[in-house]
N, C-alpha and C positions, 0 to 999 in steps of 0.2 A: 181820630180816623186815620191820619197819616201814619201814626205809629203802628197801626195794625197792618199796614202794607209791608210785605216782605221786602228786605233791603234791596235785592237785585231788581225787583219789579219797580220800586220807587226810583232807583238810580236810572234805569232805562227810560222810565217815563219822563223824568226831568230832562235828560239829554234830548230825547225825541221832541219834546215840547219846545225847548229852546231852539233847536235846529229848524223846526217847522215855522215858528213865528218869525225867527230872524230872516229866513229865506222869503217868506211871504211879504214881510213889511220892511225889508231893508231899503235904505235910501238908494237913489240912482247914482251910485259911485262905482269906482273901479272894481274893488274886490267883491262887493255884493253882486255886481253885474256878471263877473266870471262865474260865481257860484250859481246864480239864478239861471244862467244859460243851460245848466244841467238839471233843471227842475223835473223834467220828464223822467230820466233814469232815477233820480232821487225819489220821486213820487212812487215809482214802481218798486223801488227798494223798500220804501215805507210799507207798501202793501204786502210785500213778502214778509217783512218783519211782523206785521200784524197777524199773518197766518202762523208764523212760528210761535208768536206769543200765545196765540189761542191754543196751539198744540201743547205748549209748556204750562198752560194755565196761569200765565201772567196777565191777569185781567186788566190792570191799569195800563200796562204796556200795549196790550191789544187795542184798547180804545184810543190811546194817544197816537199810536202809529196809524190807525185808520183815520183819525181826525187829521193828522199831518198829511197823509196821502190825498185826502179830499181837499184840504186847504190849498195845497200846492197845485193840484189839478185845476182848481178853480182859477188860479192865477194865470194859467196858460190858455184859458178860453178867451180869445180875442176876436174882434170882428173879421170875418172872412167873406170874400165875394162868393156868393153861391153859384153853383153850376147853372148854366143857361139851359132852359128847356126849349129853346128855338132850334128847330131841326134844319132850317134853311137859312141862307144868307151868306155873304162873303166872310171868309175867316183867314187868319194868318197863323200858321203853325211855327212855333219857335222852339229850337233845340238849344239848350245851354249846357256847357260842360266845363268844369275846372279840371284840367288834365293832369295837374301836379307836375311842376316843371321838371324834376329829375326823372319822371316816368319815361321809359323808352319803348313802351308798347304802342308805337305810332299807328301802325296799320289797323290794330284792333279797335282803337278809339275812333279812328276815321271811319271804319266800317260801321260802328255804332251810329255815327252821325249820318252816314248815307242811308242807313236802314230806318232812320227816324221818320223819313218822309217830310222833313221840315222844309218850310219856305226860306227860313233864315237860320243861321247857326252862329251862336255866340260862344267863343272859346277864351278861357282865361288861364293865366300862368304860362304864356306863350314865350318860349325861349327862341333863339335863332334856329336851333335844330327843329323845334316844333313848327316854326313858321315855314321852313322849307318843306317839311313833311305834309303839313296842312295844305299848302299851295299845290303840291303835286297830287295829293289824294282827293282834294275837293274841287279843284278848278273845273273839272268836266261838268259836274252837277251844279256847282255854284260859281259861275263865271265872274260874278261881281264881288270883290273882296277888298277889305281894308285891314291891314295888319300893322301892329305896333309891337314888335318883339322887344323883350326887355329882360334884364337880370333881376334877381331878388324877387321873383314871383310876380312881377308887375306887368309882364307882357299881356297883350290882349289882341283879339282878332274877331272879325265879323265877316260872314259870308252870306251871299244872297243869290237866289235864282233869278230875281228881278233886278233891273237897274235901279240905282239910287237916284232919287230926285235931287238929293243933296246929302253929303256926308262930311263930317268934320271930327277932329279930335281936340279935346281940351284937357288941360292939366287940372286935376282935382287934389290940390294940396299934396302933390307928390306922386300921384298915380294917374295914368291916362284913362280917359273916358271916350268911347266912340258914340257919336250921335248921328243917326241916319234918318232921313225923311224918305218915305215911299208914297207913291200915288197908286192906290189900290182901288179895287172895285167899290169898296165901302167908303172911299175918301182918302184924305191924306192922313198918314200915321207917322208918328215919331217914335223910333225905337232907340233906347239908350242902354248900352251895356257897360256895367261898372263893377269894379272889384275894389271894395274899400279895404283899408288896412286892417290886418288882424290885430286885435287888442292884446298882444302878448305881454305888453308892459304898460305902465301908466302913461308913458309918452305916446305909445301907439294908440292907446285908448283915447287920448285927447285928439290925436290926428284923425282917427276914425270919426269921432263926433264932429270935428271941424269939416270933414268931407261931407257928412250928411247935411250940415248947415249950408255949405256952399252949393251943393247939388239942389237942395230945396229952393234956394233963392233963384237958381238957374231955371228950374222947372215951373215955378209959380207964374201965374198971370199969363198963361198961354192956352189958347182955345184948341190947339191941335191935339187930336187923340194921341195918347202917349202910353208906351209900354216901357217899363224899366225892368231889366233882367240882370242877374249877376249873383256872385258870391258877396253878399253884403256883410258878412262876418258879424251878424247879430241874429237874434231870435225874435219872433213876432211879439213876445211879451216884454221885450226890452223897451224902456222909456224912450230911448233915442229913435228907435224904429217907429214907435207909435206917434211921436211928435212929427217925424218926417212925413208919415201918411197924412196926418192932420193938416200940416202946412201946405202940402202939395195937392191935396184932394185925391191922391192915388189910393186905390183899394188894394189891400193885401189879398193874395190868393192862397196864402200858406197856412194850412191848418197845423196844429201843434204836432200831429202824428206824422206829418210829412217830413221825415228826417233825411238829411243828406250828408252829414259829417259826424264822426269819421266813418267812412264806409268800410264795412266788413261783409263783403258779398252783398246779399240782399238787405242787410241790416245797417242801421246807422243810429247815432244817439241824439243829435240835435239838428234842427232845421236852419242851416246857414245860408242856403241858396234860395232865391226868391224871384217871383214874377209879380209885378205890381202893374195895375192898369188904371187909366183915368175913367172918369164918369162917361157913360155912353158905350163903353166896351163891355163885352160879356165873356165869360169863361165857359167854353164848351167842354174842355177836358184838361186834366193836369195829372201827370204821373212822374215818378222817378225811375231812372234806369241805371244799370251798372255801367261805369266807365272803366274799362280794363286798365289796371295799374294805378288808378287815381285813389286819393283818399276821400274824394267826394262822389256822391251819386249825381247823375245828371238829371235835368228836367226837360220834359216835353210838354209844352202848353199849346193849346189851340185857342186863340183869341178870336172872338166873333164880333163882327160889326152888325148891329141890329139893322133890320130892313129899313127902318126910317132914316138911318144914317146915309143911305145911298143917295 
């Protein structure tokens, strides 16, 4: 049977099968993690290959590529908090943007934040120049602010229309985290904005995983309604992300098709930026927006407090 398959068809089939199975069932290690982060574009490429194989009449390549596309797509389907159907009740609109530290399009990015209509704004990769521009541009609409500018893409800032009940900064294995408490109509809410380390090397991969471990311990065993937002440098189907959700009880709001990096106009390849919420909170809306000059798309999320939480 195998000998009757044309050589090229057999060769393409073998390569596609090995790639598909390896990506789908690879261990939770550094190099497989990097490859698995790009499963969505790889899955779409497999689908394209299946179409080309059908056109070229490579039957085995067609079926293997189609199988690979479906196998990888199945790996990306993870639990996501559904949209709320509640039309009334208090809510909090959160705008998050990673501005890309070398980016100089200050005014355009600030305009995007102002036009979001958000109650709170989370900003990451805040340099000294970005801190000055953000304070000048946002202080009128967002008089309550906490900024930790920094080099090497580690700066972070948080702006609010309402006063903080409490706000603090703590070190997360080398990067700053801002944690704010608000007293809102729906009750007390804790908002945490965090930018974990990009796993560009094995050492950074270990640091990122350590950061998730520390943050999980910090967030556990607290009854306060919690929202975590930021560039977490991971995808929803990554084991580290899923373990973090399990340990903290936070629900992911990130579907696999909500891609934020790298941004190419309205397009992006993988979902690195996230909003997670604790039990009792609901998601009214979530969408991505363009951040001028950045390599990330921004997020606008409206988090709802159910009526019974008042």
